[in-house]
Every structure is written in structure tokens, then in C-alpha cells.
Phi, psi and omega in degrees: 000141179284160182298321180301312183293320178297317175303314180288327175296316176293327176288326183289315186292327177288317177295320180296307183294322186286321180293318174302312178300322174292318174303321175297318183295323184259024171060042174288135178312143184302329189288344183260348186302314185297312178300318180299314179297322180294313176304315182294318181292324177292315172308314180290323171310311179298314178299309178309306181304314181292323181275318188271326183263310180283342180077011176297165178284153175310310179305321179293317176301313184295314180295316183293318177302314177296315174303311176296322179294323183289315187291313182294327174295320177301314184297310184296325177296315171304316180287323181275355184051053177222170181297145180290332185305325181306314183271336180290319179299320181299319190293335185250352182311310177293342179256356175309134185275051181300317182289323174300318178294318181299311179296322170309302179299322181288326172294313178293325174296333181269000176091006180267083188294315183295309182295323183293321179297311180301318178300317182295313179301313178301317181291322177293323175299315180299320182290319172304316182287332175297309180298321170304312184295316179293322170301314177295322175294319176289329172301309174301321177297317174299322173293322178283321182232079183296144179285129181273146193304320178297339178272336186291127179089356178281150175281000000 
């Protein structure tokens, strides 16, 4: 098996398992665990393909992965009759810049302000792309499935 294929299989398995574990940790209903993992894996696959295969910049891949995950999460939420946040959270777990934020704090704590600032800016760009992807996905969902007046405000 090629290194590229092995790498993507590991990445997909890791994003699936990590997201299912996170879903368990935050008490997502059991019926949603599998879909959470699949959405996360697909979202990460889009990111990985754009960055590793197409050679695009990380922020573009993160935006696209978040957008795809958001659209699919909205669809799954509607079909499963649950809140979209369950699946939107799952879509972005693999691309959250936890390591970048950790490195920023470690560099700032050790007095390396320039490198810490650079890490912080990169992490904030990643966060902005995640937010933009989720927002655009929700916007697209509202265009396709507008809220009817009688549904608005119901619990």
C-alpha cells in the first residue's frame, strides 16, 4: 500500500475515532455517534484532499471541509430530528487548531513573542475559516430549506 493511502486511512480512522470519543465525552446521544464520526471523517477527507493532493493552502482546505461538514450536518440533523449543533461540532473536531494554540501559549510563555504571535495568528485564521464554513453551510441550508412562519419559535 502506498504511503499516501496509508496516511489518509490513518487520518480518517483517527478523525472518526477522535470525534466519536469526543461525542461520548460531551454526551451526544448514542444514536448519533456513528454519523458524527462519519461526518468528521468526510470533513477531514475534504480538507486533506485539498491541502495534500491539490496543494491548496490550509485555510482553504479548512473552510471547504467545514462547509461540507456543515451542509451534511444540517441534513443529518433534519433526518435524525435532533439539533444541528450535534453534527456541526462533529464536523469541525478534526480541524480545530488545538496544537497551534498550545504552541502559541508555550512560545509566549517561554518569551518567544514573535513565533508565539505567528502561531496565534495562524490559529485565529483557522478558527475564522471554521466559523465561515459553518456559517456558509447554515446559510445554504436556510436557502434550500427556509423556516416556515408556523415552525419559527416552536420547541
